[in-house]
C-alpha positions as CSV (number, residue, x, y, z in Angstrom):
1,M,7.9,-5.5,-25.9
2,R,5.0,-8.2,-26.4
3,F,4.7,-7.5,-22.6
4,F,3.9,-4.0,-22.4
5,L,1.8,-4.1,-25.9
6,M,-0.9,-6.4,-24.4
7,E,-4.5,-5.9,-22.9
8,F,-7.1,-6.9,-20.9
9,S,-10.6,-6.2,-20.1
10,L,-12.6,-5.6,-17.2
11,M,-15.9,-7.5,-16.3
12,E,-18.9,-4.9,-16.5
13,F,-19.8,-4.3,-13.2
14,S,-22.8,-4.2,-14.4
15,H,-25.2,-4.8,-17.7
16,T,-27.0,-1.9,-16.2
17,M,-26.0,1.6,-17.3
18,E,-27.4,3.4,-14.0
19,L,-25.5,1.1,-12.1
20,R,-22.7,1.6,-13.7
21,V,-22.8,5.7,-13.4
22,L,-23.8,5.3,-10.1
23,H,-20.5,2.8,-9.6
24,A,-18.5,5.5,-10.9
25,F,-19.8,8.6,-8.8
26,L,-19.8,6.4,-5.8
27,F,-15.4,5.4,-5.8
28,L,-14.8,9.4,-7.6
29,P,-15.7,11.2,-3.7
30,I,-13.6,8.0,-2.4
31,Y,-10.6,8.4,-4.6
32,L,-10.4,12.7,-4.4
33,A,-10.2,12.3,-0.7
34,T,-7.7,10.2,-0.8
35,L,-5.2,12.1,-2.9
36,M,-6.3,15.3,-1.2
37,V,-5.6,13.8,2.6
38,N,-2.4,11.3,1.2
39,L,-1.5,15.1,-0.4
40,L,-1.9,17.5,2.1
41,I,0.6,15.4,4.7
42,I,2.5,15.2,2.3
43,V,3.0,18.8,1.9
44,L,2.7,19.2,5.8
45,V,6.0,16.5,6.7
46,T,7.9,18.4,3.8
47,L,7.2,22.3,5.1
48,D,7.0,21.0,8.8
49,Q,10.6,21.5,10.5
50,Y,9.1,19.0,13.6
51,L,8.1,16.9,11.3
52,H,11.4,16.4,9.8
53,T,11.8,12.9,11.8
54,P,12.1,9.4,10.5
55,M,8.9,8.1,11.2
56,Y,6.7,11.0,9.6
57,F,9.6,10.5,6.9
58,F,9.0,7.0,5.9
59,L,5.7,8.1,6.9
60,K,5.5,10.6,3.7
61,N,7.0,7.6,1.8
62,L,4.1,6.0,2.6
63,S,1.6,9.2,1.1
64,F,3.4,8.9,-2.1
65,F,2.7,4.9,-2.4
66,D,-0.8,5.3,-1.4
67,I,-1.2,7.7,-4.1
68,C,0.1,5.6,-6.8
69,L,-1.2,3.1,-6.3
70,I,-5.4,3.9,-5.5
71,S,-4.2,6.4,-9.0
72,I,-3.0,2.7,-11.3
73,I,-6.4,0.7,-9.4
74,V,-9.2,3.7,-8.8
75,P,-9.8,5.8,-11.9
76,K,-8.8,2.8,-13.7
77,S,-12.3,1.4,-12.4
78,I,-14.2,4.3,-12.6
79,L,-13.0,4.7,-16.5
80,N,-14.2,1.5,-16.8
81,S,-17.5,1.7,-15.9
82,L,-17.8,4.2,-18.3
83,T,-16.1,3.4,-21.3
84,R,-14.8,-0.6,-21.7
85,A,-11.0,0.7,-21.2
86,P,-8.7,-1.8,-21.9
87,F,-5.4,-2.5,-18.8
88,L,-2.2,-3.0,-19.6
89,Y,1.1,-5.3,-18.9
90,R,2.0,-2.1,-16.8
91,D,-0.7,-1.8,-14.3
92,V,0.1,-5.1,-13.2
93,L,3.7,-4.4,-12.7
94,L,3.2,-1.6,-11.1
95,V,1.0,-2.7,-8.9
96,I,2.6,-5.5,-7.4
97,H,5.6,-2.6,-7.4
98,F,3.9,-0.3,-4.9
99,A,2.1,-3.1,-3.1
100,G,6.0,-4.9,-2.0
101,A,7.3,-0.9,-1.5
102,E,4.6,0.0,0.8
103,V,5.4,-3.7,2.8
104,F,8.9,-2.9,3.1
105,I,8.3,0.7,4.0
106,L,5.7,-0.9,6.8
107,T,8.1,-2.7,8.0
108,A,10.9,-0.1,8.0
109,M,8.2,2.4,10.2
110,S,8.0,-0.8,12.6
111,Y,11.9,-1.1,12.8
112,D,12.0,2.7,13.9
113,R,9.0,2.7,16.6
114,H,11.9,-0.1,17.7
115,V,14.5,2.0,18.4
116,A,12.7,5.0,19.1
117,I,11.3,2.9,22.1
118,C,13.8,0.5,23.2
119,H,16.9,2.5,22.3
120,P,16.4,6.1,22.7
121,P,19.6,7.1,23.3
122,H,20.7,6.7,20.1
123,Y,18.2,6.8,17.7
124,E,19.9,9.7,16.4
125,V,22.5,7.4,15.4
126,I,21.1,4.5,14.2
127,M,18.2,6.5,12.1
128,S,20.2,9.0,10.8
129,G,19.7,10.5,7.6
130,G,21.4,8.3,5.5
131,V,19.8,4.7,6.3
132,C,16.6,6.0,6.5
133,V,17.0,7.6,2.7
134,W,18.6,3.9,1.9
135,K,15.1,2.2,3.3
136,A,13.2,4.5,1.1
137,A,15.7,3.9,-1.8
138,A,15.6,-0.3,-0.3
139,S,11.6,-0.4,-0.4
140,W,11.8,1.1,-4.6
141,F,14.8,-1.4,-5.0
142,L,12.7,-4.0,-3.9
143,G,9.2,-2.7,-5.3
144,G,10.3,-3.0,-9.1
145,V,11.7,-7.1,-8.6
146,F,8.2,-7.9,-7.5
147,G,7.0,-6.0,-9.9
148,S,9.0,-7.4,-12.8
149,L,9.4,-10.6,-11.1
150,Y,4.7,-11.0,-10.9
151,S,4.7,-9.5,-14.5
152,A,7.2,-11.2,-16.0
153,G,6.6,-14.9,-14.6
154,T,2.5,-13.7,-15.7
155,F,3.2,-12.5,-19.2
156,S,5.0,-15.9,-19.4
157,L,2.1,-17.8,-20.3
158,S,-0.4,-17.6,-23.2
159,F,-3.4,-16.6,-22.9
160,C,-5.9,-17.7,-26.1
161,G,-8.9,-17.3,-24.9
162,S,-11.3,-14.7,-23.4
163,R,-9.2,-12.1,-21.9
164,N,-11.8,-10.1,-19.9
165,L,-10.4,-10.0,-15.9
166,P,-13.3,-10.2,-12.7
167,P,-14.6,-6.1,-12.1
168,F,-12.2,-3.5,-10.6
169,F,-8.4,-4.6,-10.9
170,C,-6.7,-6.4,-13.3
171,D,-4.3,-8.7,-10.7
172,V,-2.1,-12.0,-11.1
173,P,-4.8,-14.4,-10.2
174,S,-7.0,-13.2,-12.0
175,L,-4.8,-13.3,-15.7
176,L,-3.7,-17.2,-13.9
177,K,-7.3,-18.0,-14.6
178,I,-7.4,-16.9,-17.8
179,S,-4.7,-17.9,-19.0
180,C,-4.4,-21.5,-20.9
181,S,-1.1,-22.5,-20.3
182,K,-0.2,-26.2,-18.0
183,S,2.7,-25.1,-16.8
184,H,3.1,-22.1,-14.2
185,V,6.7,-23.3,-13.0
186,T,7.7,-19.3,-13.2
187,I,5.2,-17.2,-11.8
188,N,4.8,-20.1,-9.2
189,V,8.5,-19.5,-8.3
190,S,7.8,-15.6,-8.2
191,V,4.6,-16.6,-6.0
192,A,7.4,-18.3,-4.3
193,I,9.5,-15.2,-3.4
194,G,6.7,-12.8,-3.3
195,I,5.1,-15.3,0.2
196,F,9.0,-15.7,1.8
197,Y,9.4,-11.1,1.1
198,S,6.3,-10.9,3.0
199,F,6.9,-13.5,5.8
200,F,10.0,-12.3,6.3
201,C,8.4,-8.3,6.5
202,L,6.0,-10.1,9.2
203,L,8.7,-11.7,11.0
204,A,10.0,-8.7,11.5
205,T,8.1,-6.4,12.1
206,V,6.7,-9.0,15.3
207,F,10.1,-9.0,16.4
208,S,10.3,-5.1,16.4
209,Y,7.4,-5.3,18.7
210,T,7.7,-8.4,20.5
211,Y,11.3,-5.8,22.2
212,I,8.1,-3.2,21.6
213,F,6.1,-4.2,24.3
214,N,8.3,-5.9,26.4
215,T,10.0,-2.2,27.1
216,V,7.0,-0.5,27.5
217,L,5.4,-2.9,29.8
218,S,8.6,-2.4,31.9
219,I,8.1,1.6,32.4
220,P,6.4,2.1,35.8
221,S,4.8,4.7,35.0
222,V,1.1,4.0,33.5
223,Q,0.5,7.5,31.1
224,G,4.5,5.8,30.0
225,Q,3.1,3.3,28.6
226,S,-0.1,4.4,27.2
227,K,2.3,7.5,25.6
228,A,4.5,4.5,24.6
229,F,1.4,2.3,23.3
230,S,-0.2,5.2,21.1
231,T,3.0,6.3,18.8
232,C,2.9,2.3,17.7
233,L,-1.3,1.8,17.5
234,P,-1.8,3.8,14.4
235,H,1.0,1.4,12.9
236,L,-0.2,-1.6,13.5
237,I,-3.7,-1.1,12.5
238,V,-2.1,-0.2,9.1
239,V,-0.1,-3.2,9.2
240,T,-2.7,-5.4,10.2
241,I,-5.3,-3.2,7.4
242,S,-2.8,-4.3,4.8
243,L,-1.3,-7.5,5.1
244,L,-5.2,-9.1,5.7
245,T,-6.6,-7.4,2.9
246,G,-3.8,-8.4,0.7
247,A,-3.7,-12.0,1.5
248,I,-7.9,-12.3,1.3
249,A,-7.1,-11.1,-2.3
250,Y,-4.1,-12.7,-3.8
251,L,-5.0,-16.1,-0.9
252,K,-9.2,-16.3,-2.1
253,P,-10.2,-18.6,-5.0
254,V,-10.5,-16.6,-8.2
255,P,-14.4,-17.2,-8.9
256,D,-15.8,-18.0,-13.2
257,S,-18.3,-15.3,-11.8
258,P,-17.3,-12.7,-9.6
259,S,-19.8,-11.8,-6.9
260,L,-20.8,-8.9,-4.8
261,L,-18.8,-10.3,-2.3
262,D,-15.0,-10.7,-4.9
263,L,-16.2,-7.3,-6.0
264,L,-16.1,-5.6,-2.0
265,L,-12.9,-8.0,-0.7
266,S,-11.2,-6.1,-4.0
267,V,-12.6,-2.9,-3.0
268,L,-11.3,-3.1,0.5
269,Y,-7.9,-4.6,-0.9
270,S,-7.1,-2.1,-3.6
271,A,-9.0,1.5,-2.3
272,L,-8.9,0.9,1.9
273,P,-5.4,0.9,2.8
274,P,-5.0,4.1,0.7
275,N,-7.9,5.4,2.5
276,L,-7.8,4.7,5.7
277,N,-3.4,4.6,6.4
278,P,-3.5,9.1,6.8
279,I,-6.5,8.9,8.4
280,I,-4.8,7.0,11.6
281,Y,-1.9,8.1,11.6
282,S,-3.9,12.1,11.9
283,L,-6.2,10.8,13.7
284,R,-3.3,9.2,16.4
285,N,-0.5,12.0,16.0
286,K,-0.9,15.8,17.8
287,E,2.2,16.7,15.8
288,I,0.3,16.1,12.1
289,K,-3.5,17.2,12.8
290,A,-1.3,20.6,14.9
291,A,0.0,21.4,12.1
292,P,-2.2,21.8,9.3
293,R,-3.3,25.5,12.1
294,K,0.4,27.1,11.4
295,P,0.4,29.3,8.3
296,L,1.6,28.1,5.9
297,W,4.4,30.8,5.4
298,K,4.9,30.2,8.6
299,L,5.8,26.5,7.6
300,G,7.7,27.5,4.9
301,G,9.9,29.6,7.1
302,N,10.9,26.3,9.1
303,M,12.6,25.7,6.1
304,K,15.1,27.8,6.2
């Protein structure tokens, strides 16, 4: 129970009130735009029967995770700029939970593209509705496991000094920086498991795309190759952005006095992927772009 009562304050973005207000008003439109676009994808995929495929099922889950992730971080950052609102234990748990769930969903999406391109005759059997639901449930479970591991490991530490953290959000490296515990065994084990999990998902994604590229390059038609690559490109971009920003956020040293670069890196990790994911998929998928032009009553009728 002690863990859930822990509170940490974020350092001020600036001592100047005008700059703090500017920070809040800059991030509010980003948050609202991300929220609206991801919600739109969820609604479209739910209502349009032509989007009831495994790829869009996973995309809907990814959009939901993006909404949850950015909703934990950005509103709190905006509120902190104006009121110095504290972060709680559950914030760290939820950030790791949804970030871990996203990694698994992105891995499932790479496997979906692998089956669709390399084994099209067996696609409906391999990627059945039950399998897709199982993969989505596994993402929730694994995210919860890692959220609990990281949080329990971090808050098994002692905090005997300042509880002021760098601006933007409360992450595990920043908490370790202010801990006065000499031994970090529990959190080190959690980090090692997290690295293994991330590496396994990365390896599975590389394995899938190795087979995909080999299959696509064997297609005699240039048009066929282009079409196959176009279905994979959005996912590759999203995976690259997510892994790079996550690695930068968690592997870089935590400074005693955060600079503007550190703040920008935090923004890249927490706000950029949820904002870009739906845009990338929307721009590269004709079905997603066509769905908003259909009348809502027609979309709803397609569900019957």
